[in-house]
C-alpha positions as CSV (number, residue, x, y, z in Angstrom):
1,M,17.1,-19.7,5.1
2,K,15.6,-17.9,8.1
3,A,12.1,-16.5,8.0
4,I,9.3,-15.3,10.3
5,V,6.7,-18.0,10.6
6,I,3.2,-17.9,12.3
7,T,3.2,-20.7,14.9
8,A,-0.6,-20.4,15.3
9,P,-3.2,-17.6,14.5
10,G,-3.1,-15.0,17.2
11,D,-1.4,-12.0,18.7
12,P,2.1,-10.7,17.6
13,N,3.8,-13.2,20.0
14,V,3.0,-16.1,17.6
15,L,5.6,-14.7,15.2
16,E,8.9,-16.6,15.4
17,L,12.2,-16.6,13.5
18,K,12.9,-20.1,12.2
19,E,14.7,-22.1,9.6
20,V,12.6,-22.8,6.5
21,P,13.4,-24.2,3.0
22,D,14.6,-21.8,0.4
23,P,12.2,-20.9,-2.4
24,A,12.3,-23.2,-5.3
25,P,13.6,-21.7,-8.6
26,R,11.0,-21.4,-11.4
27,D,11.3,-20.5,-15.1
28,G,11.0,-16.8,-15.6
29,Y,11.6,-16.1,-11.9
30,A,14.5,-14.6,-10.0
31,I,15.7,-15.5,-6.5
32,V,16.2,-12.3,-4.6
33,R,18.3,-12.1,-1.4
34,V,16.0,-9.9,0.7
35,R,17.6,-7.0,2.5
36,A,14.5,-5.3,3.8
37,T,10.7,-5.7,3.8
38,A,7.8,-3.7,5.1
39,L,4.6,-4.2,7.1
40,N,1.1,-3.9,5.7
41,R,-2.2,-4.2,7.5
42,A,-2.8,-7.4,5.5
43,D,0.1,-9.0,7.5
44,L,-1.8,-8.3,10.7
45,L,-5.0,-10.0,9.3
46,Q,-3.0,-13.0,8.0
47,R,-1.3,-13.4,11.4
48,R,-4.7,-13.5,13.0
49,G,-6.0,-16.1,10.5
50,F,-8.3,-13.8,8.6
51,Y,-6.4,-13.3,5.3
52,P,-4.8,-16.5,3.9
53,P,-2.4,-16.2,0.9
54,P,-3.6,-16.9,-2.6
55,K,-3.6,-20.6,-3.6
56,G,-0.2,-21.9,-4.4
57,E,1.7,-19.1,-2.7
58,T,3.9,-19.1,0.4
59,D,2.3,-18.6,3.8
60,I,5.3,-16.5,4.9
61,L,4.2,-12.9,5.6
62,G,5.5,-9.9,3.6
63,L,3.9,-8.2,0.5
64,E,7.0,-6.3,-0.7
65,C,10.7,-6.5,-0.5
66,A,14.0,-4.9,-1.6
67,G,17.2,-6.8,-2.2
68,E,19.8,-8.2,-4.6
69,V,19.2,-10.8,-7.4
70,E,21.0,-14.0,-6.6
71,S,20.0,-16.0,-9.7
72,V,17.6,-16.0,-12.6
73,Q,16.1,-19.1,-14.2
74,G,15.1,-18.7,-17.9
75,G,13.2,-15.4,-18.4
76,A,13.8,-12.5,-20.7
77,G,17.4,-11.8,-19.6
78,T,16.7,-8.4,-18.1
79,L,18.1,-9.3,-14.7
80,R,21.6,-10.2,-13.6
81,P,23.0,-11.5,-10.3
82,G,23.8,-8.5,-8.1
83,D,21.1,-6.2,-9.5
84,R,19.3,-4.2,-6.8
85,V,15.6,-4.6,-7.1
86,M,12.3,-4.0,-5.2
87,A,9.1,-5.8,-5.8
88,L,5.4,-6.4,-4.9
89,L,4.8,-9.9,-3.5
90,P,1.9,-12.2,-2.8
91,G,3.8,-13.2,0.3
92,G,7.3,-14.2,1.4
93,G,9.0,-10.9,2.3
94,Y,9.7,-11.8,5.9
95,A,12.5,-14.1,4.8
96,E,16.1,-14.1,3.7
97,R,15.1,-15.1,0.1
98,V,12.1,-14.8,-2.1
99,A,11.2,-15.8,-5.7
100,I,9.7,-13.1,-7.9
101,P,8.6,-13.0,-11.6
102,E,11.5,-11.4,-13.5
103,K,9.1,-8.8,-15.0
104,M,7.9,-7.7,-11.6
105,A,11.4,-6.6,-10.5
106,I,11.7,-2.8,-10.1
107,P,15.2,-1.3,-10.3
108,I,16.2,0.5,-7.1
109,P,17.5,4.0,-7.8
110,E,21.2,4.4,-7.3
111,K,21.1,6.6,-4.2
112,M,18.2,4.8,-2.5
113,T,18.8,2.4,0.5
114,F,17.2,-1.1,0.7
115,E,15.2,0.2,3.6
116,E,13.8,3.1,1.6
117,A,13.1,0.8,-1.4
118,A,11.2,-1.7,0.7
119,A,8.7,1.0,1.7
120,I,7.8,1.7,-2.0
121,P,6.1,-1.2,-3.8
122,E,2.9,-1.9,-1.9
123,A,2.3,1.8,-1.0
124,F,3.0,3.4,-4.4
125,L,1.6,0.7,-6.7
126,T,-1.6,0.5,-4.7
127,A,-2.0,4.3,-4.5
128,R,-1.3,4.7,-8.2
129,E,-3.9,2.0,-9.1
130,A,-6.5,3.5,-6.8
131,L,-6.0,7.1,-7.9
132,F,-5.5,6.8,-11.6
133,T,-6.7,3.4,-13.0
134,L,-9.9,3.1,-10.9
135,G,-10.3,6.7,-9.6
136,R,-9.4,8.3,-12.9
137,T,-8.0,11.3,-11.0
138,Q,-7.5,14.4,-13.1
139,A,-5.9,17.8,-12.5
140,D,-8.3,20.0,-10.4
141,D,-10.2,17.0,-9.0
142,T,-10.8,17.0,-5.3
143,V,-9.5,13.8,-3.7
144,L,-10.4,12.6,-0.2
145,I,-7.6,10.4,1.1
146,H,-8.1,8.5,4.4
147,A,-5.3,7.2,6.6
148,A,-3.0,9.8,4.9
149,A,-0.2,9.3,7.4
150,G,0.1,5.6,6.6
151,G,2.0,4.0,3.8
152,V,-0.5,4.0,1.0
153,G,-2.1,7.2,2.2
154,S,1.2,9.2,2.3
155,A,2.0,7.9,-1.2
156,A,-1.4,8.8,-2.5
157,V,-1.1,12.4,-1.2
158,Q,2.2,12.8,-3.1
159,L,0.8,11.3,-6.3
160,A,-2.4,13.2,-6.2
161,K,-0.7,16.6,-5.6
162,Q,1.8,15.9,-8.4
163,A,-1.1,15.3,-10.7
164,G,-2.6,18.6,-9.9
165,A,-5.5,17.4,-7.7
166,R,-6.8,19.2,-4.6
167,V,-6.2,16.9,-1.6
168,V,-8.5,16.6,1.5
169,A,-6.9,14.1,3.9
170,T,-7.7,12.5,7.2
171,A,-5.4,11.4,10.0
172,G,-5.9,10.2,13.6
173,S,-3.9,12.7,15.7
174,D,-2.9,16.3,15.7
175,E,0.8,15.2,15.1
176,K,-0.2,13.2,12.1
177,V,-2.4,16.1,10.8
178,E,0.7,18.3,10.8
179,F,2.8,15.7,9.1
180,V,0.2,15.2,6.3
181,K,0.1,19.0,5.8
182,K,3.8,19.0,5.2
183,L,3.3,16.3,2.6
184,G,1.3,18.8,0.6
185,A,-2.4,18.1,1.4
186,N,-4.6,21.2,1.0
187,T,-6.8,20.3,4.0
188,V,-6.3,17.8,6.7
189,V,-8.9,16.6,9.2
190,N,-8.4,14.9,12.5
191,Y,-11.1,12.3,12.1
192,R,-11.3,11.7,15.8
193,T,-12.5,15.3,16.5
194,E,-13.8,16.6,13.2
195,D,-16.4,15.6,10.6
196,F,-14.5,14.9,7.4
197,A,-17.7,14.8,5.2
198,E,-18.7,18.3,6.3
199,T,-15.1,19.5,5.6
200,V,-15.2,18.1,2.1
201,K,-18.5,19.7,1.4
202,S,-17.6,23.1,2.8
203,S,-14.2,23.2,1.1
204,T,-15.7,22.3,-2.3
205,K,-18.7,24.7,-1.9
206,G,-21.1,21.7,-1.8
207,K,-19.7,19.9,-4.8
208,G,-18.1,17.1,-2.9
209,A,-15.1,14.8,-3.6
210,D,-14.5,13.5,-7.1
211,V,-12.4,10.6,-5.8
212,I,-12.3,8.9,-2.4
213,L,-9.7,6.5,-1.3
214,D,-11.4,4.4,1.4
215,F,-9.5,2.1,3.8
216,V,-12.5,1.8,6.2
217,G,-15.4,0.4,4.3
218,A,-18.9,0.0,5.7
219,S,-18.9,2.3,8.7
220,Y,-17.7,5.3,6.5
221,W,-20.2,4.7,3.6
222,P,-23.0,6.8,5.0
223,K,-20.7,9.8,5.1
224,H,-19.1,9.0,1.8
225,A,-22.6,8.9,0.2
226,T,-23.2,12.5,1.4
227,C,-19.8,13.9,0.3
228,L,-19.2,12.3,-3.1
229,A,-19.6,14.6,-6.1
230,V,-22.0,13.8,-8.9
231,G,-20.2,11.2,-10.9
232,G,-17.7,10.7,-8.1
233,R,-15.6,7.5,-7.6
234,C,-15.2,5.8,-4.2
235,V,-12.3,3.3,-4.3
236,V,-12.5,0.8,-1.5
237,I,-9.1,-0.5,-0.5
238,G,-9.7,-1.8,3.0
239,L,-12.5,-2.9,5.3
240,L,-11.4,-1.9,8.8
241,G,-14.9,-0.7,9.5
242,G,-16.7,-3.7,8.1
243,A,-17.8,-5.2,4.8
244,N,-21.6,-4.8,4.7
245,A,-22.9,-1.4,3.9
246,D,-26.4,-0.2,3.3
247,V,-26.3,1.4,-0.2
248,N,-29.2,3.5,-1.5
249,L,-29.3,2.5,-5.1
250,G,-31.7,5.3,-6.0
251,Q,-29.2,7.8,-4.7
252,L,-26.4,6.0,-6.7
253,L,-28.4,6.3,-9.9
254,Q,-29.4,9.9,-9.3
255,R,-25.9,11.1,-8.5
256,R,-24.1,8.7,-10.8
257,Y,-21.4,7.8,-8.4
258,Q,-19.4,4.6,-8.5
259,I,-18.1,2.3,-5.8
260,L,-15.0,0.5,-7.0
261,G,-13.0,-2.3,-5.2
262,L,-9.3,-2.6,-5.3
263,V,-7.2,-5.6,-4.2
264,M,-3.6,-6.3,-5.2
265,R,-2.5,-9.6,-3.6
266,S,-4.8,-12.0,-5.4
267,R,-4.5,-10.6,-8.9
268,D,-3.1,-12.5,-11.8
269,V,0.6,-12.2,-12.3
270,S,0.1,-10.7,-15.8
271,D,-2.1,-8.0,-14.2
272,K,0.6,-7.3,-11.6
273,V,3.3,-7.1,-14.2
274,A,1.3,-4.5,-16.1
275,I,0.9,-2.5,-12.9
276,T,4.6,-2.8,-12.2
277,Q,5.6,-1.7,-15.7
278,R,3.4,1.3,-15.6
279,F,5.0,2.3,-12.3
280,I,8.5,1.9,-13.8
281,R,7.6,4.0,-16.8
282,E,5.6,6.8,-15.2
283,S,6.6,7.1,-11.5
284,L,10.0,5.5,-10.9
285,P,11.9,8.5,-12.5
286,L,10.1,10.8,-10.0
287,V,11.1,8.5,-7.2
288,A,14.7,8.6,-8.4
289,D,14.8,12.4,-8.6
290,G,13.2,12.8,-5.1
291,T,9.8,14.1,-6.3
292,F,8.2,11.1,-4.6
293,R,9.7,9.7,-1.4
294,P,8.8,6.7,0.8
295,I,7.8,7.7,4.3
296,I,9.5,5.5,6.9
297,D,8.3,5.4,10.4
298,S,10.9,3.0,11.8
299,V,13.3,0.3,10.9
300,L,13.6,-2.9,13.1
301,P,15.5,-6.1,12.6
302,L,13.5,-9.1,11.2
303,A,13.7,-10.9,14.5
304,E,11.6,-8.1,16.0
305,A,8.7,-8.6,13.7
306,A,6.3,-9.0,16.7
307,K,7.3,-5.6,18.0
308,A,6.7,-4.1,14.6
309,H,3.2,-5.7,14.5
310,E,2.4,-4.3,17.9
311,R,3.4,-0.8,16.8
312,M,1.2,-1.0,13.7
313,E,-1.8,-2.5,15.6
314,A,-1.6,0.4,18.1
315,N,-1.7,2.9,15.1
316,L,1.5,4.5,16.3
317,N,3.2,4.6,13.0
318,T,3.5,7.5,10.6
319,G,4.5,6.0,7.3
320,K,5.9,2.5,6.8
321,I,7.4,0.2,9.4
322,V,10.4,-1.5,7.7
323,L,12.1,-4.8,8.7
324,K,15.8,-5.1,8.0
325,V,16.7,-8.6,6.9
């Protein structure tokens, strides 16, 4: 099969389309003919040599896919060849075929294209886990969502609004601010020109955010410490601004806030199956009826993966960049 391989850690030009062995069948797994995959920032880190795949997993990039089942070995008998499915992956999406645990296959709604479906798994499953499992978001909570014009951020805005939360969001340009407003966010801040912490405090009359979805990490912590509500939850999803933060434990005790970490890729398969099944039960019907929608920035052929990486690294995308396989 053809796949994008990393010839050496480095810039996007190290990505090349080459012939590689097909994935080996395993009991309880399905072989999926990939029709589309989507970019994630973890792909950029792995390409540069900073985020290796979990032990025993493929080093081919790609944390999600959409396609058709080619074969199933053993398993529960819930999948058949020809079934249209999407899935979260530990890697392997930038290829013509991938092996997935049968129980991690998510049925693609009838009217949804493969390109749309490929933009769902990583964004919506991560956003759900951050908002509800860790963040315990409730109706009337105030949620601060960073990078709200990106894949996970745009999914989180939709999920939080549907749950009845009040959304304060950040984005990096005036155009993205307008886009996020149209998604339904109550207040949107251009983080390059405005102070999001002050906006959170003023818009909540000093109470602060009940939940924060943080893709930045250390460099944002001082502001988050000032705008978290008493008992608030800061869910750290990314570390674009560094990993080492100075945390005042006395303030943490006094205000009873929590700092929670979220990673999806390295989790146990049984954990990912549980996350997947919750999504199928609780959110997939709302994807099928159009309540939730994947936000797609652009669709490029797999052979242009380097161009897609350049676009994401320049922060030009609004929503997901999809690769058609």
